[in-house]
N, C-alpha and C positions, 0 to 999 in steps of 0.2 A: 367732340365736345370738350369742355374744360372741366376739370375736377373743381369742387367748390372751394378748395383752399389753395392747392398748389398751383393751379392754373396750367398744369401740364396736360397734354393731350392724353385722353383716357379712352379705354374701350372695355367692353365686357363681352361675354358670349351669350347668345341665345340661339340655340341650335346652330340653322342656317343659322402680504405677501411680498415683499421686497427682497426675498432670499435669492442669492445668486445660485444658479444651477449649472452644473457641468454635465454636458451631454456627450456620451461616448457611444458610437454606433458600432454594431458587430461586424459590419462589412465596409469595404472601401467605397466611399462616396465622395463627391466633389463638394466644394464650397457652395456651389449653386444648389445642389441637392439638400444641403443642410439648411440653407435659407428657405427653400420651399417647404422643408419639413417643419421649420419653426412656424411658418405661416399656417400650414394645414393643421398643426396642433392647436393653434389659436382658433382656427375655423371650426374644428370639432367642438371646442368649448363653447364657441359662439352659437353653434347649432344646438348643442345640449341645452343651453339656457333659453334660447328663443323658440325651440321646437319648430324651426322652419323646415319645410319639406323642400329640399333642394331640387328634386326631380320635377316637382310641380312649379316651383317659383322660377327656376331657370329654364323651364320648358325643355327639359331633356327629352330627346326623341325616344319613342317606345322601344326602338331596336337597341338602345343603350341600356346598361344596367340601371335599375331604378333605386337600388339600395344606396342610402346616404354614404356609407363607408366606401362603396365602390366609386361613387361620384367624386368623393374627396380624393381618392387615390388617382383618379384620372386628372383632376385638377393639379395635384402634386406633380404628376408626370409632365403636364403641359407647362406649368410654371417653371420647373427645373430646366426644361428644354429651352424656354425663352431666356431664362437667366444665363444659361451656358452660352447662348448665342448673343448675349448682350443686348437683347431687344427691349427689356423693361427696367425701369428704375424705381417703381413704386407699385403698391397694391392698396386697395381701399375696400373696406367693408362699410356699407352705408345702410342706415335705417331712416326712412323719411316718412312724412305725412302721406296719406293716401291721395289727397287732393292737391292739385296745382294751386299755388298762390296766384291770384288774379293780377297782381301788380308785377311780380317778377317773372311770371310764367315758368316757374320752376317749383320743384317739390321741396318744401322746407325740411331740412335735416333735423332729426332728433339726436342721432348718434353717428359718430364717424371714427373708425379705427384706421389710421393711416400708417403705412409701412414705407419708410424711405430707405432705399437700398443702395449701398455703395459696394460694388463687387468689381474692383478694378482689374484684378488679374484673371478671374474666371479660370483658375488653374484646374487641370485635370488630374493633378497628382493627389495622393491621399492627404486630406487636410488634417490639421490638429483638432483637438477637442473644442467643440463650440461652447462658448460661455454665454448663458442666458441671464438676463436680469429683469426685474420688474414683475415677475410672476406671470400668470395667465391673464387674459382679458378680464376686466371687471365692469360689466355693464350695469348701469344704474337700474334700480328696481323698476320693473314694468315698462322700461323704455321701448321695448319691442312690441307692445300691444297695439294692434291695428296700424301696422306700418307697412311700408313698401321696402323690400330688400334689394340691394344692388351690390354687385362685385365688380370693381373697376380696376384697370391697370394704367400706369403711366408708361408711355412708350419712350424709349431713348430717342432724343431728337436726331441722333445720327443714324437711326435705323428706319428712316421713312420708307425706303424701298424694301428692305429686308422684312419688315413687319408684315408685308402683304403675303409672306410665305407662312404665316401663322394660321394655317388652314389644314383641314383634312386633305390627304391622309397622313401628313407629317405630324399632325397633332390630333388629339382626341376630338377637339371642338374647332369650329370656325370662329375665330376671335374677331368679332365685327363691332362697329361703333354702337354705343348706347345712345339712342336718340333723345332720351329723357334728360332734362337739366335738373340739377340739384343745387340748393342754396344753403350754404353753411355759415352765413355771415353772423348768425346769432349764437353759434356754438361757443362753449367755453372749454378750453383744454383743462383736463383735471388729472391726467395720469400719463406716465411714460414708462416704456420698457424697451427691450431690444435684445440683440444678440451680436456677438463678435466671433469670428472664426478666421484665424490668420489675418489677412489684410482686408477681409470683407466685414462690413458692418450693416446691421439693420437697426433703425431707430423707429420705435412704434409710439405714436401719439393717440390717445383717446380723448375725444371731445364729445360733449352732450349739450343739449339745450338747457337753459337755466331752470326750466320747470322740472327737470329730472336730475338735478344735481343732488 
């Protein structure tokens, strides 16, 4: 499928404050780990605000941990793995209407957090300190009520064959195409943030429908 704004090929899994912050980690991790950590920090804030039950919403199998923190850590592990392998260039958090639009045959978006990732070196050497800017996510009030949640990724166009390896047992989850379509044409971008670490950058854009600005 295509993401509503970037047009990049995206997939998800279903089973089968403008202060600059300097982040210093106590153990040696890679640039890819720091990028994944930045996203999952935002995801935890997103989940705190929306009260979304990840295990239920993403249809996590019962043999997997059902605790939200455990699921976030598994996501972190999978995302850092894909980043190290150069498989993905973006991540998306979506909140859409529950019903399909009869004209577009897509779910109209209310909110979209888009992470554009540039990780050219994918170095395994210890990175420098990550510099975050733009603060945490800032969702508009009540934008999450009665919505459908989706987590999508943008595949690196050069990884068409390698991305098929993003399956168990190499990963916690089987990363398979999201069949639903989403329409973000009415969204208005209202906030930016991001992170830099050595040569890697993440640019985050938040957009919402006019009724929730």
